[in-house]
C-alpha positions as CSV (number, residue, x, y, z in Angstrom):
1,M,18.3,23.1,18.4
2,E,14.8,24.2,19.3
3,L,13.8,24.4,15.6
4,N,15.3,20.9,15.0
5,R,13.4,19.4,17.9
6,A,10.1,21.0,16.6
7,V,10.7,19.7,13.1
8,W,11.5,16.2,14.4
9,E,8.3,16.1,16.5
10,L,6.2,17.2,13.5
11,M,7.9,14.7,11.3
12,E,7.2,11.9,13.8
13,K,3.5,12.9,14.0
14,H,3.3,13.0,10.2
15,N,4.9,9.6,9.8
16,Q,2.6,8.0,12.4
17,T,-0.6,9.4,10.8
18,R,-2.6,7.0,8.7
19,M,-2.4,7.8,5.0
20,Q,-5.4,8.7,2.9
21,K,-7.0,5.7,1.3
22,R,-4.5,3.4,3.1
23,P,-5.0,1.4,6.3
24,Y,-1.5,2.1,7.5
25,S,0.9,4.9,8.3
26,R,4.2,5.7,6.7
27,E,6.0,4.4,9.8
28,E,4.0,1.1,9.8
29,R,4.8,0.5,6.1
30,F,8.5,1.2,6.7
31,H,8.7,-1.4,9.5
32,A,6.6,-3.9,7.7
33,M,8.2,-3.7,4.2
34,E,11.4,-1.7,4.1
35,K,13.4,-1.9,7.3
36,D,14.6,-5.5,6.8
37,L,15.9,-4.5,3.4
38,L,18.4,-1.9,4.8
39,K,22.0,-2.8,4.9
40,P,24.4,-1.7,7.6
41,L,26.7,1.3,6.9
42,K,30.3,0.6,6.1
43,Q,32.7,0.9,9.0
44,E,35.2,3.2,7.2
45,P,34.1,6.9,6.8
46,Y,32.8,8.1,3.5
47,E,35.5,9.9,1.4
48,M,34.4,12.9,-0.5
49,R,35.8,13.2,-4.0
50,L,35.4,16.0,-6.4
51,Y,35.3,15.4,-10.2
52,A,35.4,18.1,-12.9
53,D,35.4,18.0,-16.6
54,L,38.1,20.3,-17.8
55,S,38.4,21.5,-21.4
56,R,40.9,23.9,-22.9
57,K,40.1,26.1,-25.8
58,Y,42.9,27.2,-28.0
């Protein structure tokens, strides 16, 4: 848990830092251009499916 918290804090700091040659941060760009394009997740849980290509040599 301690490592996760440290990584989260560093990620937040990174996303809030202004980008080189850009007047905005990654977080500001996300809120201005991308957040409204997200769609809500489906209510039913995701179902894992496994697929395999099987071949038989005679």
